[in-house]
FIBARO-168822 format. One record per atom (N, C-alpha, C, CB): atom name; residue number from 0; x, y, z. Coordinates in nm, 3 decimals, padded with zeros to 5 digits. Glycine has a CB too. Layout:
residues N
<site site="CA" pos="NUM" east="X" north="Y" up="Z"/>
...
end
This chain:
residues 74
<site site="N" pos="0" east="00.057" north="-00.128" up="00.005"/>
<site site="CA" pos="0" east="-00.015" north="-00.009" up="00.011"/>
<site site="C" pos="0" east="00.058" north="00.139" up="00.018"/>
<site site="CB" pos="0" east="-00.095" north="-00.026" up="00.124"/>
<site site="N" pos="1" east="00.022" north="00.258" up="-00.052"/>
<site site="CA" pos="1" east="00.065" north="00.360" up="-00.077"/>
<site site="C" pos="1" east="-00.001" north="00.486" up="-00.005"/>
<site site="CB" pos="1" east="00.064" north="00.359" up="-00.200"/>
<site site="N" pos="2" east="00.055" north="00.556" up="00.027"/>
<site site="CA" pos="2" east="00.023" north="00.701" up="00.070"/>
<site site="C" pos="2" east="00.045" north="00.795" up="00.033"/>
<site site="CB" pos="2" east="00.048" north="00.733" up="00.150"/>
<site site="N" pos="3" east="-00.071" north="00.923" up="-00.003"/>
<site site="CA" pos="3" east="-00.047" north="01.035" up="-00.028"/>
<site site="C" pos="3" east="-00.155" north="01.111" up="00.065"/>
<site site="CB" pos="3" east="-00.047" north="01.055" up="-00.175"/>
<site site="N" pos="4" east="-00.054" north="01.261" up="00.073"/>
<site site="CA" pos="4" east="-00.169" north="01.362" up="00.161"/>
<site site="C" pos="4" east="-00.141" north="01.461" up="00.075"/>
<site site="CB" pos="4" east="-00.147" north="01.410" up="00.341"/>
<site site="N" pos="5" east="-00.258" north="01.521" up="00.120"/>
<site site="CA" pos="5" east="-00.299" north="01.650" up="00.069"/>
<site site="C" pos="5" east="-00.374" north="01.724" up="00.159"/>
<site site="CB" pos="5" east="-00.372" north="01.641" up="-00.047"/>
<site site="N" pos="6" east="-00.312" north="01.845" up="00.230"/>
<site site="CA" pos="6" east="-00.369" north="01.911" up="00.366"/>
<site site="C" pos="6" east="-00.323" north="02.092" up="00.272"/>
<site site="CB" pos="6" east="-00.247" north="01.846" up="00.570"/>
<site site="N" pos="7" east="-00.463" north="02.134" up="00.238"/>
<site site="CA" pos="7" east="-00.426" north="02.285" up="00.217"/>
<site site="C" pos="7" east="-00.368" north="02.375" up="00.312"/>
<site site="CB" pos="7" east="-00.532" north="02.350" up="00.185"/>
<site site="N" pos="8" east="-00.348" north="02.455" up="00.273"/>
<site site="CA" pos="8" east="-00.261" north="02.581" up="00.400"/>
<site site="C" pos="8" east="-00.395" north="02.678" up="00.383"/>
<site site="CB" pos="8" east="-00.056" north="02.691" up="00.332"/>
<site site="N" pos="9" east="-00.531" north="02.641" up="00.309"/>
<site site="CA" pos="9" east="-00.623" north="02.746" up="00.359"/>
<site site="C" pos="9" east="-00.690" north="02.641" up="00.531"/>
<site site="CB" pos="9" east="-00.773" north="02.789" up="00.197"/>
<site site="N" pos="10" east="-00.679" north="02.536" up="00.542"/>
<site site="CA" pos="10" east="-00.766" north="02.406" up="00.603"/>
<site site="C" pos="10" east="-00.654" north="02.421" up="00.773"/>
<site site="CB" pos="10" east="-00.742" north="02.197" up="00.468"/>
<site site="N" pos="11" east="-00.577" north="02.379" up="00.769"/>
<site site="CA" pos="11" east="-00.463" north="02.436" up="00.881"/>
<site site="C" pos="11" east="-00.326" north="02.523" up="00.776"/>
<site site="CB" pos="11" east="-00.381" north="02.262" up="00.990"/>
<site site="N" pos="12" east="-00.330" north="02.636" up="00.875"/>
<site site="CA" pos="12" east="-00.282" north="02.739" up="00.858"/>
<site site="C" pos="12" east="-00.119" north="02.755" up="00.890"/>
<site site="CB" pos="12" east="-00.363" north="02.812" up="00.925"/>
<site site="N" pos="13" east="-00.156" north="02.726" up="01.027"/>
<site site="CA" pos="13" east="00.014" north="02.701" up="01.078"/>
<site site="C" pos="13" east="00.139" north="02.556" up="00.990"/>
<site site="CB" pos="13" east="-00.013" north="02.640" up="01.279"/>
<site site="N" pos="14" east="00.237" north="02.576" up="00.944"/>
<site site="CA" pos="14" east="00.289" north="02.490" up="00.892"/>
<site site="C" pos="14" east="00.349" north="02.400" up="00.994"/>
<site site="CB" pos="14" east="00.365" north="02.540" up="00.805"/>
<site site="N" pos="15" east="00.398" north="02.419" up="01.115"/>
<site site="CA" pos="15" east="00.440" north="02.334" up="01.204"/>
<site site="C" pos="15" east="00.266" north="02.228" up="01.259"/>
<site site="CB" pos="15" east="00.530" north="02.445" up="01.337"/>
<site site="N" pos="16" east="00.158" north="02.275" up="01.208"/>
<site site="CA" pos="16" east="00.072" north="02.194" up="01.264"/>
<site site="C" pos="16" east="00.019" north="02.083" up="01.170"/>
<site site="CB" pos="16" east="-00.028" north="02.272" up="01.315"/>
<site site="N" pos="17" east="00.109" north="02.165" up="01.007"/>
<site site="CA" pos="17" east="00.056" north="02.062" up="00.893"/>
<site site="C" pos="17" east="00.111" north="01.939" up="00.932"/>
<site site="CB" pos="17" east="00.102" north="02.094" up="00.737"/>
<site site="N" pos="18" east="00.230" north="02.002" up="00.959"/>
<site site="CA" pos="18" east="00.351" north="01.901" up="00.972"/>
<site site="C" pos="18" east="00.331" north="01.776" up="01.059"/>
<site site="CB" pos="18" east="00.471" north="01.974" up="01.033"/>
<site site="N" pos="19" east="00.273" north="01.830" up="01.171"/>
<site site="CA" pos="19" east="00.212" north="01.762" up="01.290"/>
<site site="C" pos="19" east="00.123" north="01.653" up="01.219"/>
<site site="CB" pos="19" east="00.122" north="01.869" up="01.393"/>
<site site="N" pos="20" east="00.053" north="01.694" up="01.160"/>
<site site="CA" pos="20" east="-00.115" north="01.635" up="01.125"/>
<site site="C" pos="20" east="-00.046" north="01.516" up="01.021"/>
<site site="CB" pos="20" east="-00.259" north="01.783" up="01.021"/>
<site site="N" pos="21" east="00.073" north="01.572" up="00.941"/>
<site site="CA" pos="21" east="00.126" north="01.460" up="00.855"/>
<site site="C" pos="21" east="00.249" north="01.357" up="00.954"/>
<site site="CB" pos="21" east="00.206" north="01.544" up="00.703"/>
<site site="N" pos="22" east="00.276" north="01.374" up="01.043"/>
<site site="CA" pos="22" east="00.363" north="01.286" up="01.030"/>
<site site="C" pos="22" east="00.265" north="01.185" up="01.143"/>
<site site="CB" pos="22" east="00.531" north="01.341" up="01.063"/>
<site site="N" pos="23" east="00.135" north="01.228" up="01.220"/>
<site site="CA" pos="23" east="00.057" north="01.151" up="01.318"/>
<site site="C" pos="23" east="00.025" north="01.056" up="01.174"/>
<site site="CB" pos="23" east="-00.090" north="01.244" up="01.423"/>
<site site="N" pos="24" east="-00.037" north="01.083" up="01.075"/>
<site site="CA" pos="24" east="-00.073" north="01.012" up="00.973"/>
<site site="C" pos="24" east="00.025" north="00.876" up="00.886"/>
<site site="CB" pos="24" east="-00.101" north="01.123" up="00.892"/>
<site site="N" pos="25" east="00.147" north="00.946" up="00.894"/>
<site site="CA" pos="25" east="00.204" north="00.880" up="00.849"/>
<site site="C" pos="25" east="00.264" north="00.769" up="00.932"/>
<site site="CB" pos="25" east="00.264" north="00.946" up="00.792"/>
<site site="N" pos="26" east="00.296" north="00.786" up="01.050"/>
<site site="CA" pos="26" east="00.282" north="00.655" up="01.145"/>
<site site="C" pos="26" east="00.196" north="00.576" up="01.152"/>
<site site="CB" pos="26" east="00.282" north="00.670" up="01.255"/>
<site site="N" pos="27" east="00.063" north="00.633" up="01.181"/>
<site site="CA" pos="27" east="-00.045" north="00.554" up="01.173"/>
<site site="C" pos="27" east="-00.070" north="00.436" up="01.056"/>
<site site="CB" pos="27" east="-00.143" north="00.646" up="01.169"/>
<site site="N" pos="28" east="-00.028" north="00.544" up="00.927"/>
<site site="CA" pos="28" east="-00.013" north="00.452" up="00.796"/>
<site site="C" pos="28" east="00.082" north="00.300" up="00.834"/>
<site site="CB" pos="28" east="00.081" north="00.558" up="00.663"/>
<site site="N" pos="29" east="00.162" north="00.352" up="00.871"/>
<site site="CA" pos="29" east="00.342" north="00.229" up="00.889"/>
<site site="C" pos="29" east="00.269" north="00.148" up="00.964"/>
<site site="CB" pos="29" east="00.528" north="00.289" up="00.996"/>
<site site="N" pos="30" east="00.231" north="00.211" up="01.115"/>
<site site="CA" pos="30" east="00.157" north="00.077" up="01.153"/>
<site site="C" pos="30" east="00.051" north="-00.016" up="01.138"/>
<site site="CB" pos="30" east="00.141" north="00.080" up="01.225"/>
<site site="N" pos="31" east="-00.037" north="00.022" up="01.126"/>
<site site="CA" pos="31" east="-00.110" north="-00.032" up="01.024"/>
<site site="C" pos="31" east="-00.108" north="-00.076" up="00.849"/>
<site site="CB" pos="31" east="-00.183" north="00.037" up="01.041"/>
<site site="N" pos="32" east="00.001" north="-00.102" up="00.830"/>
<site site="CA" pos="32" east="00.064" north="-00.094" up="00.666"/>
<site site="C" pos="32" east="00.049" north="-00.272" up="00.636"/>
<site site="CB" pos="32" east="00.281" north="-00.019" up="00.654"/>
<site site="N" pos="33" east="00.060" north="-00.315" up="00.707"/>
<site site="CA" pos="33" east="00.059" north="-00.468" up="00.684"/>
<site site="C" pos="33" east="-00.087" north="-00.528" up="00.650"/>
<site site="CB" pos="33" east="00.116" north="-00.542" up="00.819"/>
<site site="N" pos="34" east="-00.170" north="-00.426" up="00.724"/>
<site site="CA" pos="34" east="-00.294" north="-00.544" up="00.715"/>
<site site="C" pos="34" east="-00.376" north="-00.510" up="00.605"/>
<site site="CB" pos="34" east="-00.398" north="-00.553" up="00.851"/>
<site site="N" pos="35" east="-00.340" north="-00.359" up="00.539"/>
<site site="CA" pos="35" east="-00.413" north="-00.290" up="00.454"/>
<site site="C" pos="35" east="-00.381" north="-00.380" up="00.286"/>
<site site="CB" pos="35" east="-00.359" north="-00.116" up="00.471"/>
<site site="N" pos="36" east="-00.470" north="-00.352" up="00.220"/>
<site site="CA" pos="36" east="-00.510" north="-00.438" up="00.089"/>
<site site="C" pos="36" east="-00.336" north="-00.306" up="00.008"/>
<site site="CB" pos="36" east="-00.768" north="-00.406" up="00.002"/>
<site site="N" pos="37" east="-00.274" north="-00.391" up="-00.135"/>
<site site="CA" pos="37" east="-00.241" north="-00.324" up="-00.207"/>
<site site="C" pos="37" east="-00.293" north="-00.245" up="-00.277"/>
<site site="CB" pos="37" east="-00.200" north="-00.364" up="-00.247"/>
<site site="N" pos="38" east="-00.305" north="-00.111" up="-00.197"/>
<site site="CA" pos="38" east="-00.355" north="-00.003" up="-00.296"/>
<site site="C" pos="38" east="-00.323" north="00.115" up="-00.291"/>
<site site="CB" pos="38" east="-00.471" north="00.012" up="-00.300"/>
<site site="N" pos="39" east="-00.363" north="00.186" up="-00.362"/>
<site site="CA" pos="39" east="-00.291" north="00.380" up="-00.316"/>
<site site="C" pos="39" east="-00.405" north="00.418" up="-00.255"/>
<site site="CB" pos="39" east="-00.246" north="00.526" up="-00.468"/>
<site site="N" pos="40" east="-00.373" north="00.485" up="-00.180"/>
<site site="CA" pos="40" east="-00.433" north="00.544" up="-00.036"/>
<site site="C" pos="40" east="-00.404" north="00.687" up="-00.083"/>
<site site="CB" pos="40" east="-00.349" north="00.493" up="00.130"/>
<site site="N" pos="41" east="-00.532" north="00.807" up="-00.057"/>
<site site="CA" pos="41" east="-00.490" north="00.916" up="-00.059"/>
<site site="C" pos="41" east="-00.571" north="00.991" up="00.070"/>
<site site="CB" pos="41" east="-00.506" north="00.969" up="-00.199"/>
<site site="N" pos="42" east="-00.521" north="01.064" up="00.174"/>
<site site="CA" pos="42" east="-00.580" north="01.151" up="00.216"/>
<site site="C" pos="42" east="-00.586" north="01.270" up="00.206"/>
<site site="CB" pos="42" east="-00.576" north="01.142" up="00.284"/>
<site site="N" pos="43" east="-00.701" north="01.309" up="00.217"/>
<site site="CA" pos="43" east="-00.706" north="01.477" up="00.187"/>
<site site="C" pos="43" east="-00.796" north="01.529" up="00.342"/>
<site site="CB" pos="43" east="-00.821" north="01.525" up="-00.001"/>
<site site="N" pos="44" east="-00.747" north="01.644" up="00.357"/>
<site site="CA" pos="44" east="-00.755" north="01.696" up="00.509"/>
<site site="C" pos="44" east="-00.842" north="01.814" up="00.480"/>
<site site="CB" pos="44" east="-00.599" north="01.741" up="00.592"/>
<site site="N" pos="45" east="-00.986" north="01.798" up="00.525"/>
<site site="CA" pos="45" east="-01.072" north="01.906" up="00.509"/>
<site site="C" pos="45" east="-01.102" north="01.974" up="00.592"/>
<site site="CB" pos="45" east="-01.162" north="01.886" up="00.471"/>
<site site="N" pos="46" east="-01.130" north="01.902" up="00.723"/>
<site site="CA" pos="46" east="-01.156" north="01.972" up="00.856"/>
<site site="C" pos="46" east="-01.025" north="02.015" up="00.945"/>
<site site="CB" pos="46" east="-01.243" north="01.873" up="00.943"/>
<site site="N" pos="47" east="-01.059" north="02.115" up="01.037"/>
<site site="CA" pos="47" east="-00.961" north="02.210" up="01.129"/>
<site site="C" pos="47" east="-00.991" north="02.094" up="01.316"/>
<site site="CB" pos="47" east="-01.056" north="02.448" up="01.129"/>
<site site="N" pos="48" east="-01.067" north="02.021" up="01.269"/>
<site site="CA" pos="48" east="-01.135" north="01.930" up="01.363"/>
<site site="C" pos="48" east="-01.021" north="01.849" up="01.446"/>
<site site="CB" pos="48" east="-01.235" north="01.827" up="01.278"/>
<site site="N" pos="49" east="-00.878" north="01.821" up="01.358"/>
<site site="CA" pos="49" east="-00.830" north="01.756" up="01.365"/>
<site site="C" pos="49" east="-00.691" north="01.773" up="01.455"/>
<site site="CB" pos="49" east="-00.842" north="01.728" up="01.263"/>
<site site="N" pos="50" east="-00.711" north="01.898" up="01.541"/>
<site site="CA" pos="50" east="-00.573" north="01.960" up="01.643"/>
<site site="C" pos="50" east="-00.554" north="01.840" up="01.749"/>
<site site="CB" pos="50" east="-00.614" north="02.133" up="01.747"/>
<site site="N" pos="51" east="-00.671" north="01.722" up="01.792"/>
<site site="CA" pos="51" east="-00.677" north="01.637" up="01.881"/>
<site site="C" pos="51" east="-00.590" north="01.542" up="01.835"/>
<site site="CB" pos="51" east="-00.800" north="01.596" up="01.909"/>
<site site="N" pos="52" east="-00.489" north="01.526" up="01.862"/>
<site site="CA" pos="52" east="-00.378" north="01.396" up="01.831"/>
<site site="C" pos="52" east="-00.483" north="01.257" up="01.850"/>
<site site="CB" pos="52" east="-00.219" north="01.390" up="01.972"/>
<site site="N" pos="53" east="-00.502" north="01.249" up="01.966"/>
<site site="CA" pos="53" east="-00.563" north="01.141" up="01.993"/>
<site site="C" pos="53" east="-00.744" north="01.037" up="01.949"/>
<site site="CB" pos="53" east="-00.545" north="01.182" up="02.110"/>
<site site="N" pos="54" east="-00.775" north="01.204" up="01.896"/>
<site site="CA" pos="54" east="-00.874" north="01.189" up="01.774"/>
<site site="C" pos="54" east="-00.846" north="01.159" up="01.643"/>
<site site="CB" pos="54" east="-00.936" north="01.292" up="01.756"/>
<site site="N" pos="55" east="-00.797" north="01.205" up="01.600"/>
<site site="CA" pos="55" east="-00.700" north="01.186" up="01.479"/>
<site site="C" pos="55" east="-00.684" north="01.043" up="01.464"/>
<site site="CB" pos="55" east="-00.555" north="01.255" up="01.498"/>
<site site="N" pos="56" east="-00.609" north="01.007" up="01.536"/>
<site site="CA" pos="56" east="-00.566" north="00.868" up="01.543"/>
<site site="C" pos="56" east="-00.645" north="00.775" up="01.562"/>
<site site="CB" pos="56" east="-00.488" north="00.847" up="01.623"/>
<site site="N" pos="57" east="-00.764" north="00.799" up="01.638"/>
<site site="CA" pos="57" east="-00.887" north="00.702" up="01.650"/>
<site site="C" pos="57" east="-00.955" north="00.703" up="01.493"/>
<site site="CB" pos="57" east="-01.010" north="00.763" up="01.782"/>
<site site="N" pos="58" east="-00.963" north="00.808" up="01.445"/>
<site site="CA" pos="58" east="-01.047" north="00.819" up="01.316"/>
<site site="C" pos="58" east="-01.002" north="00.757" up="01.197"/>
<site site="CB" pos="58" east="-01.064" north="00.951" up="01.280"/>
<site site="N" pos="59" east="-00.857" north="00.772" up="01.247"/>
<site site="CA" pos="59" east="-00.701" north="00.668" up="01.160"/>
<site site="C" pos="59" east="-00.758" north="00.520" up="01.152"/>
<site site="CB" pos="59" east="-00.511" north="00.652" up="01.285"/>
<site site="N" pos="60" east="-00.791" north="00.504" up="01.270"/>
<site site="CA" pos="60" east="-00.771" north="00.305" up="01.276"/>
<site site="C" pos="60" east="-00.917" north="00.318" up="01.267"/>
<site site="CB" pos="60" east="-00.690" north="00.189" up="01.451"/>
<site site="N" pos="61" east="-01.010" north="00.375" up="01.265"/>
<site site="CA" pos="61" east="-01.138" north="00.342" up="01.192"/>
<site site="C" pos="61" east="-01.117" north="00.319" up="01.077"/>
<site site="CB" pos="61" east="-01.234" north="00.431" up="01.190"/>
<site site="N" pos="62" east="-01.101" north="00.450" up="00.994"/>
<site site="CA" pos="62" east="-01.071" north="00.402" up="00.814"/>
<site site="C" pos="62" east="-00.978" north="00.288" up="00.782"/>
<site site="CB" pos="62" east="-00.995" north="00.528" up="00.723"/>
<site site="N" pos="63" east="-00.912" north="00.308" up="00.868"/>
<site site="CA" pos="63" east="-00.809" north="00.141" up="00.818"/>
<site site="C" pos="63" east="-00.853" north="00.033" up="00.807"/>
<site site="CB" pos="63" east="-00.705" north="00.085" up="00.903"/>
<site site="N" pos="64" east="-00.966" north="00.021" up="00.900"/>
<site site="CA" pos="64" east="-01.047" north="-00.079" up="00.934"/>
<site site="C" pos="64" east="-01.134" north="-00.097" up="00.863"/>
<site site="CB" pos="64" east="-01.090" north="-00.076" up="01.036"/>
<site site="N" pos="65" east="-01.181" north="00.028" up="00.808"/>
<site site="CA" pos="65" east="-01.306" north="00.002" up="00.695"/>
<site site="C" pos="65" east="-01.260" north="-00.052" up="00.567"/>
<site site="CB" pos="65" east="-01.387" north="00.140" up="00.654"/>
<site site="N" pos="66" east="-01.174" north="00.007" up="00.534"/>
<site site="CA" pos="66" east="-01.064" north="-00.009" up="00.401"/>
<site site="C" pos="66" east="-01.049" north="-00.181" up="00.412"/>
<site site="CB" pos="66" east="-00.875" north="00.093" up="00.428"/>
<site site="N" pos="67" east="-00.967" north="-00.237" up="00.505"/>
<site site="CA" pos="67" east="-00.954" north="-00.404" up="00.483"/>
<site site="C" pos="67" east="-01.094" north="-00.468" up="00.543"/>
<site site="CB" pos="67" east="-00.804" north="-00.477" up="00.581"/>
<site site="N" pos="68" east="-01.134" north="-00.411" up="00.571"/>
<site site="CA" pos="68" east="-01.268" north="-00.487" up="00.560"/>
<site site="C" pos="68" east="-01.376" north="-00.525" up="00.443"/>
<site site="CB" pos="68" east="-01.335" north="-00.427" up="00.635"/>
<site site="N" pos="69" east="-01.345" north="-00.372" up="00.388"/>
<site site="CA" pos="69" east="-01.414" north="-00.343" up="00.255"/>
<site site="C" pos="69" east="-01.332" north="-00.420" up="00.097"/>
<site site="CB" pos="69" east="-01.410" north="-00.159" up="00.248"/>
<site site="N" pos="70" east="-01.220" north="-00.429" up="00.176"/>
<site site="CA" pos="70" east="-01.116" north="-00.517" up="00.034"/>
<site site="C" pos="70" east="-01.101" north="-00.653" up="00.098"/>
<site site="CB" pos="70" east="-00.919" north="-00.441" up="-00.007"/>
<site site="N" pos="71" east="-01.138" north="-00.695" up="00.167"/>
<site site="CA" pos="71" east="-01.127" north="-00.842" up="00.200"/>
<site site="C" pos="71" east="-01.258" north="-00.924" up="00.136"/>
<site site="CB" pos="71" east="-01.120" north="-00.861" up="00.373"/>
<site site="N" pos="72" east="-01.379" north="-00.841" up="00.119"/>
<site site="CA" pos="72" east="-01.519" north="-00.850" up="00.079"/>
<site site="C" pos="72" east="-01.466" north="-00.861" up="-00.093"/>
<site site="CB" pos="72" east="-01.635" north="-00.698" up="00.138"/>
<site site="N" pos="73" east="-01.447" north="-00.795" up="-00.136"/>
<site site="CA" pos="73" east="-01.407" north="-00.786" up="-00.290"/>
<site site="C" pos="73" east="-01.333" north="-00.895" up="-00.339"/>
<site site="CB" pos="73" east="-01.325" north="-00.668" up="-00.321"/>
end
């Protein structure tokens, strides 16, 4: 699986905050990469509510699980 990120400056103005979100997403992807199918994944951040690390990681875990289940059925 491969990962692509798109985080607009309009969504998260601060460069340090954008980089922090990117680091969290990459780390979550790295930890869950083995259970994901071999597909290209693009994450587009569209909301400012991702400032809490715990919420972001929880949401990412849910999405990784959804992808895993969807591609096991197909």
